[in-house]
matplotlib code that plots the C-alpha trace (Angstrom):
import matplotlib.pyplot as plt

x = [0.9, 0.4, 2.9, 0.6, -2.7, -3.4, -6.9, -10.0, -11.8, -14.9, -12.0, -11.1, -8.9, -8.3, -4.2, -1.7, 1.9, 3.6, 7.1, 8.6, 9.9, 8.6, 10.1, 8.7, 6.8, 4.8, 3.9, 2.8, 1.0, -0.9, -2.0, -2.8, -2.8, -5.4, -4.5, -3.8, -2.1, -0.1, 0.6, 2.3, 4.0, 5.8, 7.0, 9.0, 12.7, 14.2, 13.3, 13.2, 10.7, 8.9, 8.6, 7.1, 4.7, 3.3, 3.5, 1.7, -1.1, -1.4, -2.0, -4.9, -6.6, -6.1, -7.7, -10.7, -11.2, -11.3, -14.2, -16.0, -15.7, -14.5, -11.1, -11.3, -8.0, -6.2, -5.7, -4.2, -6.2, -4.5, -2.5, -1.1, -3.3, -4.3, -8.2, -10.3, -12.0, -15.6, -15.6, -16.1, -13.7, -10.4, -6.9, -3.2, -0.3, 3.4, 6.6, 10.4, 11.9, 11.4, 8.1, 4.7, 2.1, -1.2, -4.7, -8.6, -11.3, -15.3, -16.1, -13.2, -9.8, -6.6, -2.9, -0.2, 3.5, 6.5, 10.1, 13.1, 14.9, 18.0, 20.8, 19.3, 16.4, 19.1, 20.5, 16.5, 15.3, 15.4, 13.3, 10.7, 10.3, 9.3, 11.3, 9.0, 8.8, 13.1, 12.8, 11.1, 12.9, 16.3, 18.8, 16.8, 16.3, 13.1, 11.4, 12.3, 11.0, 7.9, 7.3, 8.5, 6.3, 3.3, 3.5, 3.7, 0.3, -1.0, 0.2, -1.7, -4.8, -4.8, -4.1, -3.5, -0.1, 1.3, 1.8, 5.0, 5.8, 7.8, 4.6, 1.5, 1.7, 2.6, 2.8, 3.1, 3.4, 0.4, 2.2, -0.8, -1.0, 2.2, 2.1, -0.5, 0.0, -1.8, -1.3, -2.8, -2.9, -3.2, -3.4, -5.3, -8.7, -8.1, -7.4, -8.2, -6.6, -6.3, -5.0, -2.1, -1.0, 2.6, 4.0, 7.3, 7.7, 10.7, 12.9, 10.5, 7.7, 4.4, 2.2, -1.5, -4.6, -6.8]
y = [16.6, 12.6, 11.1, 8.0, 6.4, 2.8, 2.1, 3.5, 6.0, 3.2, 0.2, -0.5, 0.9, 4.0, 4.9, 7.2, 7.8, 11.3, 11.9, 15.0, 17.6, 20.8, 22.8, 22.6, 26.0, 25.0, 21.6, 23.5, 26.1, 23.4, 21.2, 24.6, 22.3, 22.7, 24.1, 20.6, 19.6, 22.2, 21.4, 18.2, 19.6, 22.1, 19.4, 18.0, 19.4, 17.5, 19.2, 15.6, 14.6, 17.5, 17.1, 13.4, 14.4, 17.3, 15.0, 11.7, 14.1, 16.0, 12.3, 11.9, 15.4, 14.6, 11.1, 12.6, 15.2, 12.6, 10.6, 14.1, 15.0, 17.9, 17.2, 18.7, 17.5, 14.4, 13.6, 10.4, 8.5, 7.3, 4.7, 7.1, 5.8, 8.2, 9.0, 11.7, 14.9, 14.6, 11.6, 7.9, 6.7, 4.5, 5.9, 4.6, 6.6, 5.7, 7.2, 6.5, 9.4, 10.9, 9.0, 9.6, 7.0, 7.0, 5.0, 5.5, 2.9, 3.7, 0.8, -1.3, -0.8, -1.1, -0.3, 0.7, 0.8, 1.8, 0.5, -0.1, -3.4, -2.9, -4.3, -3.2, -5.8, -8.7, -7.0, -7.1, -10.4, -12.6, -10.1, -9.8, -12.9, -16.8, -19.8, -20.4, -16.9, -17.0, -20.0, -18.4, -15.5, -16.5, -13.4, -12.2, -8.6, -8.4, -10.8, -9.5, -6.1, -7.5, -9.5, -6.4, -4.3, -6.6, -6.9, -3.2, -3.4, -5.9, -4.0, -0.6, -2.5, -3.8, -0.2, -0.7, -1.4, -4.3, -6.6, -8.5, -9.0, -12.2, -13.5, -12.2, -11.8, -14.3, -13.6, -15.8, -15.2, -16.7, -18.6, -18.7, -14.9, -13.0, -9.5, -11.3, -12.1, -13.9, -12.3, -13.4, -11.5, -13.9, -12.1, -12.9, -13.1, -11.5, -13.7, -12.7, -12.7, -10.3, -10.4, -7.7, -6.4, -5.8, -3.9, -2.7, 0.9, 3.2, 0.6, 0.3, -2.0, -0.7, -3.3, -2.4, -4.3, -5.5]
z = [4.8, 5.2, 2.9, 2.2, 3.2, 2.3, 3.2, 2.1, 4.6, 4.9, 6.0, 9.5, 10.6, 8.4, 9.1, 7.6, 7.4, 7.9, 6.5, 8.9, 6.7, 8.3, 10.9, 14.6, 14.1, 10.8, 12.7, 15.6, 13.5, 11.7, 14.7, 16.8, 19.8, 23.1, 26.4, 27.8, 24.5, 25.0, 28.6, 27.5, 24.3, 26.5, 29.0, 25.8, 25.4, 22.7, 19.1, 17.3, 19.9, 19.6, 15.8, 16.3, 18.7, 16.3, 13.1, 14.8, 16.4, 13.1, 11.4, 13.4, 12.8, 9.3, 9.3, 11.5, 9.1, 6.2, 8.0, 8.3, 12.0, 13.4, 15.5, 18.9, 20.3, 22.0, 25.8, 27.4, 30.1, 33.5, 31.4, 29.1, 25.9, 23.7, 23.0, 21.0, 22.6, 21.8, 19.8, 20.8, 17.7, 18.8, 18.0, 18.1, 17.2, 16.6, 15.5, 14.4, 12.8, 10.3, 10.1, 12.2, 12.0, 13.1, 13.1, 13.6, 14.2, 14.9, 17.1, 18.6, 20.2, 18.1, 17.9, 15.8, 15.4, 13.8, 13.7, 11.5, 11.6, 13.7, 15.5, 18.9, 18.3, 18.7, 22.4, 23.7, 21.8, 24.7, 26.7, 24.6, 22.4, 24.3, 23.3, 20.2, 18.8, 19.4, 17.4, 14.6, 14.2, 14.8, 14.1, 11.3, 11.7, 9.5, 11.7, 14.8, 13.7, 12.7, 16.0, 17.9, 16.1, 16.8, 20.2, 20.7, 18.7, 21.4, 24.0, 22.9, 22.2, 25.7, 27.0, 30.4, 30.9, 32.8, 30.3, 30.1, 26.2, 26.8, 28.9, 28.5, 24.4, 21.9, 18.0, 14.7, 11.0, 9.1, 6.1, 3.7, 3.9, 3.6, 6.0, 8.3, 11.6, 14.5, 18.2, 21.2, 24.9, 27.7, 30.8, 34.1, 32.9, 29.5, 26.8, 23.4, 19.5, 16.7, 13.3, 12.9, 9.2, 8.9, 6.0, 5.0, 3.6, 3.5, 5.2, 8.3, 9.3, 10.0, 11.9, 13.0, 14.1, 11.6]

ax = plt.figure().add_subplot(projection="3d")
ax.plot(x, y, z, "-o")
ax.set_aspect("equal")
plt.show()
């Protein structure tokens, strides 16, 4: 079962966190994947990746059902962005073992991401932060993690790949609202800003578009 859901069903977006404790067989039984999903699942060979794949989709299944709709499965478009079968809602999923997260919104695109602050962010810092962001974050792993997950959220909102984290996205913390970030996408003719909420839970940062 999802470990935590932090927003009521009438909020936008609805999101939940799943702590993976079950064996693959139990999760697969709960998921009951469609033929298309089973084809994708069978291409995954690492047991942990299989668990993450199942749990992230079970989060969405439970969220859909909590909204009073029937879950009919998930498919990916040509860019790899997940969509619900038979429903117009937007969804986003992410995982960082042993956790999986998912979010759903009725009328706007969204993104969600989860990550743990760790040294690898220092090694890739100059690849995903511009000069202003790098100056703000310094070597603080928590800030780096917030910025990384926020940019992952923006990437998922855009949903058509090609975005370069350092060049086409910019994030900043809003000092008057702890946990709230501003995220902007500027790519060709696409120029939009978003509010991103970032929360720390079980040693991980979870960021999602508001």
